[in-house]
C-alpha atoms as one frame of an Amber mdcrd trajectory, in Angstrom:
protein
  99.880 117.858  79.812 100.517 118.853  83.570 103.642 116.271  84.572 101.620
 115.175  87.992  98.628 114.836  86.059  98.866 110.742  85.234  95.327 110.065
  84.138  92.303 112.239  82.134  89.062 111.431  80.694  88.387 111.946  77.535
  85.543 114.904  77.163  83.680 112.835  75.286  84.060 109.925  77.639  82.861
 112.339  80.781  80.023 113.577  78.951  78.600 109.536  78.653  79.469 109.089
  82.908  76.737 109.300  84.958  78.088 111.642  86.965  78.577 114.428  83.592
  74.752 113.429  82.481  73.774 114.218  86.293  75.453 117.637  85.933  74.128
 118.533  83.302  70.361 116.817  84.433  70.702 120.145  86.783  72.597 122.715
  85.094  75.935 122.118  84.814  78.532 121.186  82.761  81.748 119.140  83.139
  83.996 121.978  84.155  81.786 123.276  86.313  82.387 120.409  89.416  82.802
 123.758  91.693  79.774 124.663  90.960  77.529 122.245  91.416  79.588 120.938
  94.696  78.243 124.744  95.860  75.146 124.103  95.028  75.202 120.498  96.110
  76.072 121.709 100.131  74.170 124.958  99.496  70.374 123.938  98.113  70.230
 120.413 100.239  67.026 119.598  99.293  67.298 119.835  95.935  70.123 118.430
  95.840  69.116 115.254  97.683  66.284 115.186  96.206  67.357 115.354  92.307
  69.991 112.122  93.410  66.944 110.211  94.220  65.307 111.062  91.203  68.728
 109.886  88.622  68.167 106.792  90.957  64.845 106.224  90.009  64.728 104.122
  93.880  62.132 101.857  94.235  60.688 103.892  97.315  58.241 106.526  98.385
  60.234 109.735  98.399  57.444 112.192  99.798  56.805 115.540  99.654  60.116
 117.575 101.390  63.413 116.139 101.469  65.315 118.338 103.902  64.330 119.741
 107.497  66.581 122.031 108.925  66.859 122.830 112.613  68.134 126.463 113.133
  69.180 125.508 117.067  70.801 122.391 115.813  72.058 122.740 112.060  73.929
 119.571 111.806  72.389 117.593 114.568  68.727 118.698 114.062  68.643 118.558
 110.991  66.117 115.956 108.735  66.360 114.251 105.432  63.116 113.033 103.838
  61.262 112.752 106.780  58.213 111.305 104.953  60.330 108.852 102.919  59.512
 105.120 103.296  61.592 102.655 101.945  63.756  99.494 102.572  66.911  98.946
 102.085  67.264  95.500 100.273  64.477  96.272  98.086  66.883  98.930  96.417
  69.868  96.418  96.027  67.510  93.735  95.035  65.627  95.214  92.599  66.708
  94.517  88.673  65.941  91.744  85.538  66.068  88.198  87.605  68.533  86.836
  84.903  71.040  88.918  85.497  74.032  88.205  87.870  74.017  89.533  90.980
  76.702  88.258  93.129  80.079  86.080  92.566  81.913  84.508  95.328  85.044
  83.506  94.947  88.565  81.830  97.522  91.933  82.447  97.460  91.454  79.027
  96.036  90.645  80.084  92.488  87.290  78.290  93.039  84.508  80.823  92.121
  80.315  80.433  92.445  77.829  82.760  91.036  73.898  83.979  91.466  71.282
  85.377  89.493  69.068  88.102  91.125  65.827  85.741  90.955  68.223  83.274
  93.026  68.848  85.852  95.286  65.599  87.204  96.036  64.417  83.820  96.812
  67.331  82.531  98.893  66.654  86.100 100.804  63.365  85.501 101.093  64.374
  82.083 102.475  66.261  82.870 105.394  64.425  86.093 106.081  60.621  83.673
 106.753  63.724  81.418 109.010  64.160  84.834 111.126  60.424  85.892 111.065
  59.898  82.322 112.420  62.209  82.794 115.182  60.598  85.524 116.641  62.381
  88.653 115.306  60.572  91.837 114.931  61.458  95.436 112.826  64.124  96.702
 115.304  65.575  93.608 116.870  69.349  92.869 115.773  70.941  90.193 114.142
  74.659  89.481 114.142  76.885  88.076 112.112  80.269  86.228 112.712  81.093
  84.855 109.093  84.014  85.541 106.252  82.716  87.379 102.902  80.931  84.966
 101.578  77.412  84.353  99.630  75.708  83.147 102.845  77.092  86.515 105.015
  75.442  88.237 102.144  71.957  87.314 101.812  71.666  87.242 105.947  72.904
  90.932 105.516  69.864  91.011 103.032  67.002  88.513 104.878  68.014  90.827
 107.861  67.214  94.426 106.069  63.605  93.285 104.174  62.129  92.345 107.055
  63.012  95.614 109.631  65.740  94.390 111.221  69.148  95.667 112.224  72.621
  93.943 110.884  75.495  93.738 112.788  78.615  92.021 111.929  82.263  90.340
 113.110  84.407  88.543 110.842  85.252  84.904 111.889  88.910  85.866 112.829
  88.422  88.315 115.850  88.894  87.089 119.155  86.350  86.031 121.942  86.862
  89.353 123.664  86.856  91.408 120.260  83.383  90.130 119.551  81.835  89.929
 123.282  82.573  93.947 123.022  80.894  94.660 119.714  77.762  91.999 119.146
  77.333  91.968 123.062  76.439  95.623 123.650  73.695  95.007 121.093  71.994
  92.149 122.185  71.201  90.393 118.747  68.814  87.752 119.295  70.016  85.914
 116.282  74.012  84.847 115.169  74.791  83.280 111.873  78.128  82.042 112.334
  81.039  79.956 110.817  82.831  77.550 113.269  85.437  77.074 110.639  86.749
  79.361 107.586  89.919  79.170 105.463  92.692  81.970 105.277  96.501  81.686
 103.856  96.347  78.079 102.792  95.179  76.810 106.356  91.769  76.191 107.603
  90.740  77.861 111.096  88.268  75.945 113.434  87.090  78.550 115.613  84.326
  76.586 117.229  85.135  76.536 120.540  85.834  80.234 120.069  82.001  80.253
 118.962  80.735  78.442 122.149  82.596  80.644 124.456  80.708  83.480 122.807
  77.519  82.228 123.027  78.052  81.814 126.664  78.532  85.271 127.169  76.223
  86.637 124.789  72.791  85.016 126.753  70.775  87.136 124.072  71.108  84.680
 120.917  68.397  82.306 121.232  68.716  81.140 117.568  72.584  80.379 115.781
  72.500  79.873 112.001  75.814  77.865 111.028  76.916  78.541 107.830  80.369
  76.936 106.029  81.575  73.189 106.755  80.125  71.373 109.480  81.255  71.258
 113.308  80.503  70.114 116.446  80.723  72.520 119.738  78.668  72.836 122.784
  76.141  75.486 123.072  73.884  76.613 125.796  71.145  74.670 126.248  68.512
  77.866 125.605  70.039  77.958 121.685  68.647  76.486 118.751  70.805  76.212
 115.974  70.372  75.487 112.511  72.249  75.211 109.365  71.962  78.223 106.791
  70.678  76.109 103.912  67.814  74.574 106.316  67.234  77.480 107.473  63.561
  79.449 106.588  60.922  78.093 104.313  60.295  78.897 100.991  58.468  81.996
 101.026  57.211  84.861  98.000  59.261  88.434  97.898  58.517  90.950 101.013
  60.471  94.141 101.322  58.541  96.240 105.015  59.154  99.962 103.993  59.845
 101.909 106.850  60.911 105.538 108.085  64.113 106.923 105.740  65.484 107.322
 110.003  64.878 103.695 110.703  68.175 101.389 111.876  69.786  99.700 109.037
  73.284  98.891 110.550  75.840  99.095 113.650  79.317  99.484 112.965  82.383
  99.864 115.145  85.100 101.854 115.632  88.178 100.586 116.622  87.983 100.973
 119.662  91.699 101.052 121.057  90.489 103.967 123.616  88.201 102.438 125.017
  85.123 100.291 124.071  84.418 100.350 120.533  81.874 102.531 119.773  78.690
 101.306 118.694  77.355 103.571 115.543  73.653 103.643 114.381  73.622 103.862
 110.612  69.602 104.317 108.863  68.968 102.970 106.003  67.817 105.848 104.070
  71.370 108.128 104.700  73.457 104.409 103.525  71.315 104.145 100.471  71.812
 107.844  99.555  75.523 107.431 100.218  76.351 104.500  98.856  73.646 105.249
  95.470  76.005 109.103  95.342  79.405 107.563  95.373  79.220 104.441  93.336
  77.027 105.296  90.319  78.129 109.306  90.640  81.845 109.083  91.659  82.951
 105.764  90.614  80.949 105.425  87.657  79.671 102.059  88.331  77.306 100.891
  85.863  74.470  98.347  85.213  76.872  95.010  84.795  79.873  95.529  86.755
  81.968  94.137  88.827  83.146  95.698  91.588  85.763  93.501  94.184  87.243
  95.452  96.956  89.609  93.303  98.898  87.794  93.181 102.852  86.307  91.589
 105.820  82.469  91.776 107.036  83.180  94.206 109.585  84.940  96.505 107.742
  82.708  99.543 106.308  84.106  98.983 102.985  81.958  95.021 102.924  78.765
  97.965 103.784  80.211  99.432 100.887  81.280  97.272  98.771  77.853  95.126
  98.834  75.927  98.411  97.912  77.047  98.058  93.994  74.080  95.767  93.988
  71.461  98.756  94.262  73.669 100.242  90.727  72.623  97.215  89.195  75.905
  95.473  89.172  77.247  92.851  90.685  79.383  92.809  93.980  82.869  89.995
  93.506  82.767  88.857  97.394  86.438  87.310  97.760  86.598  85.270 100.897
  90.822  84.385 102.308  94.353  86.436 101.830  94.847  88.546  98.879  98.741
  87.119  99.218  99.722  84.076  99.426 103.274  82.095 101.235 104.446  79.437
  99.262 107.460  77.415  98.800 109.049  79.369  96.088 107.772  82.713  98.267
 104.867  85.309  97.942 102.204  84.165  95.411 100.684  87.869  94.346  98.426
  86.397  91.942  94.755  85.911  93.659  93.122  89.361  93.175  94.730  90.170
  89.482  93.129  86.202  88.667  90.152  86.895  90.088  89.843  90.568  88.530
  91.208  88.993  85.109  88.508  85.657  85.425  85.641  87.739  86.259  86.661
  91.010  83.915  86.460  92.997  86.849  84.964  96.613  86.112  86.003  98.255
  90.022  89.310  96.954  92.187  89.669  98.211  95.365  92.975  97.548  97.126
  94.726  99.472  99.852  98.758 101.303  99.949 100.031  98.448 102.168  99.101
  95.759  99.805 100.733  98.493  97.064 103.645  98.408  98.701 104.097  94.403
  98.915 103.156  94.357  95.447 106.279  96.927  94.779 108.264  94.681  97.316
 108.006  91.786  95.350 108.481  93.376  91.896 105.107  92.130  90.614 103.596
  93.945  87.949 100.649  93.303  87.248 100.204  94.075  83.757 102.868  92.054
  82.371 100.835  89.060  83.932  97.278  89.591  83.764  94.712  91.230  80.822
  92.999  94.020  82.862  90.955  95.275  80.196  87.467  95.836  81.785  89.379
  97.162  84.627  87.663 101.227  84.506  88.897 102.152  87.887  91.457 101.113
  90.806  90.816 102.676  94.440  92.027 102.522  97.619  91.513 103.067 101.283
  92.485 102.850 104.457  95.921 104.834 104.420  97.062 107.943 102.758  98.153
 106.989  99.015 101.917 108.642  98.562 102.853 110.302  95.473 105.758 107.694
  94.246 102.560 104.725  94.509 100.209 106.315  91.793 103.398 106.276  89.505
 103.920 102.752  90.027 100.245 102.148  89.570 100.156 103.939  86.279 102.728
 102.386  85.158 102.757  98.939  86.789  98.856  97.799  86.907  97.041  99.805
  83.847  97.833 103.369  81.833  94.055 103.927  80.783  91.967 103.751  84.174
  90.575 106.480  86.963  92.782 105.335  90.164  90.746 107.088  93.206  92.661
 107.366  96.337  89.325 108.239  98.868  88.759 109.098 102.058  85.926 108.924
 104.470  85.410 106.504 107.574  82.939 104.199 109.573  81.215 107.566 111.242
  79.337 108.093 108.122  79.765 104.843 105.922  81.204 106.847 103.136  83.482
 109.441 101.726  84.171 112.913 102.454  86.805 113.373  99.739  87.140 110.537
  96.662  87.874 109.695  93.242  85.824 111.441  90.727  85.836 109.935  86.512
  85.074 113.714  84.796  87.839 114.760  86.689  91.490 114.558  85.851  94.322
 112.362  88.314  96.878 114.136  89.849  99.642 112.603  91.706  98.832 112.210
  94.755  96.503 113.851  95.412  92.659 113.273  96.178  90.307 114.484  93.184
  87.686 115.589  94.807  85.739 116.611  97.631  82.012 114.989  97.309  78.862
 116.227  96.791  76.721 117.159  99.630  79.334 117.514 101.477  80.351 121.162
 102.826  84.425 120.645 103.187  86.840 122.497 104.828  90.373 122.627 106.084
  90.780 125.005 109.644  94.124 126.059 110.959  94.561 127.093 114.577  92.827
 130.412 114.541  89.842 128.171 113.563  90.115 129.828 109.530  89.467 127.819
 106.504  92.716 127.585 104.171  93.815 126.531 100.808  97.310 125.047 100.554
  97.990 124.595 104.836  97.331 121.644 106.750  94.668 121.705 109.540  92.185
 119.665 110.930  89.108 118.217 107.937  85.500 118.945 108.787  81.875 119.277
 107.426  79.751 122.556 108.537  76.517 121.105 106.962  74.430 118.496 107.389
  74.101 114.987 105.602  71.844 111.715 105.119  74.339 109.266 106.289  75.462
 111.245 109.559  75.063 108.623 112.683  71.954 108.238 113.866  73.367 108.071
 117.017  75.427 105.668 119.034  73.923 102.501 120.377  72.797 101.960 124.306
  72.605 104.426 127.402  73.118 108.521 126.447  74.371 107.874 122.696  73.260
 110.878 121.731  75.445 112.486 124.243  78.392 110.578 123.046  77.725 110.510
 119.834  77.749 114.327 120.446  80.843 114.329 122.244  82.699 112.726 119.606
  82.875 114.439 117.103  80.384 118.123 118.087  81.854 118.982 120.775  85.368
 121.034 119.501  82.965 123.159 117.213  79.695 123.645 117.761  77.553 121.874
 115.147  80.257 121.396 112.619  81.686 117.934 112.347  85.278 117.312 113.248
  86.481 114.139 111.461  90.148 113.548 113.653  92.014 114.342 110.123  94.501
 116.394 109.305  93.457 117.917 105.740  94.994 119.759 103.154  92.995 121.402
 100.711  94.975 123.355  97.298  94.275 125.124  94.633  93.175 122.226  91.624
  90.399 120.793  93.801  91.428 118.562  94.989  94.041 117.609  98.203  95.558
 115.412 100.641  94.981 113.571 103.776  98.017 113.871 106.109  96.574 111.337
 108.376  94.618 111.282 111.446  94.946 114.159 113.749  95.070 111.833 117.344
  98.617 111.293 115.921  99.471 114.007 114.576 103.238 115.055 116.025 104.230
 118.489 117.524 107.853 118.109 117.707 108.833 121.882 117.916 105.412 123.100
 118.316 105.212 122.677 114.265 102.326 120.004 113.631 103.147 116.787 110.784
 101.650 113.939 109.916 102.908 110.696 109.622 101.995 108.995 106.483 105.235
 110.685 104.483 107.392 108.846 107.456 105.457 105.998 106.650 105.956 106.378
 102.880 109.892 106.733 102.777 110.298 103.481 105.479 108.251 101.716 102.599
 110.566 102.146 100.150 113.453 100.261 102.493 112.492  95.933 101.412 114.355
  95.747 104.566 111.470  97.038 106.531 108.511  95.106 106.916 106.355  97.322
 108.532 106.911  99.799 111.300 105.259 102.688 113.593 105.523 106.363 114.763
 105.077 108.706 117.246 105.263 110.321 119.242 107.382 111.499 122.727 107.689
 113.404 125.332 111.752 114.732 126.597 112.301 117.634 127.510 108.812 119.121
 127.643 109.172 118.772 123.918 107.638 116.363 121.414 110.259 113.664 119.683
 109.326 112.016 116.651 109.686 107.914 117.427 110.355 105.421 114.923 109.875
 101.835 115.285 110.968  98.861 112.771 110.207  95.636 112.092 112.211  94.493
 110.013 111.762  92.086 107.232 113.045  88.197 107.755 116.290  87.123 108.650
 117.923  90.771 107.783 119.869  92.455 110.194 118.953  96.121 110.759 122.328
  98.107 111.471 123.101 101.643 111.744 124.077 102.097 108.407 120.191 101.546
 107.133 119.200 103.160 109.815 121.311 106.544 108.785 120.247 105.816 105.506
 116.630 106.013 106.440 116.838 109.356 108.111 119.170 110.627 105.479 115.725
 110.107 103.123 113.596 111.333 105.416 115.174 114.279 105.646 115.788 115.054
 102.070 112.468 113.924 100.540 110.171 114.887 103.527 111.990 117.792 105.989
 114.232 117.472 108.580 111.088 117.777 111.511 110.140 114.295 110.179 113.218
 112.715 111.286 112.788 109.953 113.906 115.289 111.361 117.004 114.841 107.744
 118.060 114.845 104.634 116.380 113.747 101.043 118.138 113.976  97.979 116.698
 110.731  95.428 117.425 109.117  91.689 116.928 105.829  93.331 115.985 103.649
  96.356 115.315 100.421  96.560 117.023  97.102  96.754 114.086  93.910  96.800
 114.361  92.467  93.281 113.781  90.954  94.961 110.294  95.102  95.473 109.428
  95.385  99.648 110.399  98.384 100.665 113.088  97.816 101.192 116.478  99.683
 105.079 116.823  97.991 105.615 119.913  98.348 101.875 121.502 102.382 102.576
 121.055 102.583 106.093 122.266 100.757 104.153 125.569 102.135 101.227 125.816
 106.121 103.242 125.637 105.212 105.725 127.925 104.028 103.558 130.982  99.881
 103.912 130.156  97.457 101.581 130.207  95.838 100.526 126.798  92.398 100.266
 127.130  90.507  97.601 124.837  93.318  95.105 123.577  90.596  93.305 122.427
  90.071  95.807 119.465  93.609  94.865 118.510  95.453  91.938 116.983  98.630
  91.429 118.570  97.721  93.142 122.344 101.440  91.032 123.647 103.403  92.970
 120.992 103.236  95.837 123.364 105.071  94.291 126.033 107.949  95.126 124.296
 107.089  98.821 123.989 107.137  99.257 127.368 110.769  97.974 128.119 111.495
 101.193 124.689 114.221 103.542 126.521 115.485 106.602 124.865 119.038 105.557
 126.497 118.777 102.068 124.200 117.497 103.963 120.854 119.223 103.727 117.435
């Protein structure tokens, strides 16, 4: 077997997957994915209609699946214009006695809920929302940890045609108001206290301040431990266990394009963009990704480590629509103890609950490797069929580590997409071999290409990732005045009616490819465009480095590579280590990737969701103003970057 192929499905098992059955039902064999993909992006109505029927959605499809717009090929296209559906109805279908969700936390506590019980809770809270005066199209907000209460609130909101939007309770006041404040929610579900990393965090004062700054809120529904706080007199306070009243199930079916979610970009270059997603687009995108690409089956259990602000939370809970159960994990994935780091939390839950699909991040994998924690040596992972990773590129060496130290017989899917599409452009496949370092396939229904500086599609070379055909989960709009124009300016200003995603990617003859990082953090030393992901991969092999950030700085009319290192605790970084880092980058990547400047720093700027923000580091280092500091987890660290001087670099 090709040494780059780390896992390959058996032919008979490939035919048994939903992907195999879907392809066969539409005239394609499991070895004919390229032809099937070509069909999916050329016969748009035929493909999405076939997917609707395959998923047997409890909704009215209508006679037409796709209406093109010759004048605005992508932004004007419409899918299922006569359809009528409700997201919560799709998610909550199924046997009343089947387990719907598992809720676990970092202490090991666990609970479950059947589909019948979940439907009853959703109906009760939906009645409370109606009594609170919300109507279809109104916004309902959440400041909640990843618990059953959060999911009930989301589904209740969707069941009556309202729009759900959420933040994590560890967000600061400015970050919450910058997001939820844009869309003026009438009702807010919130936790005044949450637990993380072994500590209880009281955020009741923060919640009180948020309410003062968001006068649209008329009702607050409190979840979790009771807290006392002073709220505005105009706000009614209720407890979620007492909110609403027993009520019969009711799902308001609305048009395909009716808004379901508002999600937010990181917003480090300005106010967070409030992206409105349509209910039908979310349903179609997530059913395709879970059922076909993820091979999620009825009775499966999927755990993705996430918080309620990240798109992966909304992605995860949609497995309900497949008859599977999301595992809602609340807390830290790794705990500090007197004896060191406890890396067992997610793996203990995976073993105990028989998790079939687990989602993590490359940084989490790097921490496991640095700690020498090998899950396969400590846990029974026999139920695990798929491991998935998102948030950043997974390096080839990490693929090796996964198959050696987690499990050999499973699909490992590195996936890449974005909040903008609430899904993936490139992802895994249960009928394809997994090749070292590669994202397996472009998603069905997405016409992907990599364009070079000429605007020509290329294979085997890096370029700008684009999508050339419309798809149902394109945003409905950006919230607020001028939202349609701001949406078009963001994704279509570079290329008329061609979606420019902002990633540097590379497609390969295998049919898979790589994502090398965001194009706005791409470096061009000597005029040659390079990504940052490979530099991060090399730095991740040094245990002396806790974290790092890479960005470009201008010097003598050229851009040079700057590497800022946060040393691991108690370790002194000197010239010898810096020489070793440069030597390894030179030998394993290229001389152009070698940083001209290396600085030791106390902190790395990250978003509230934990992503490095190269643009903020670059702007601060250049003496510029970083906008919307509320989007950063640690904005104070940027003061150090303002003081970095080339002559002081290592």
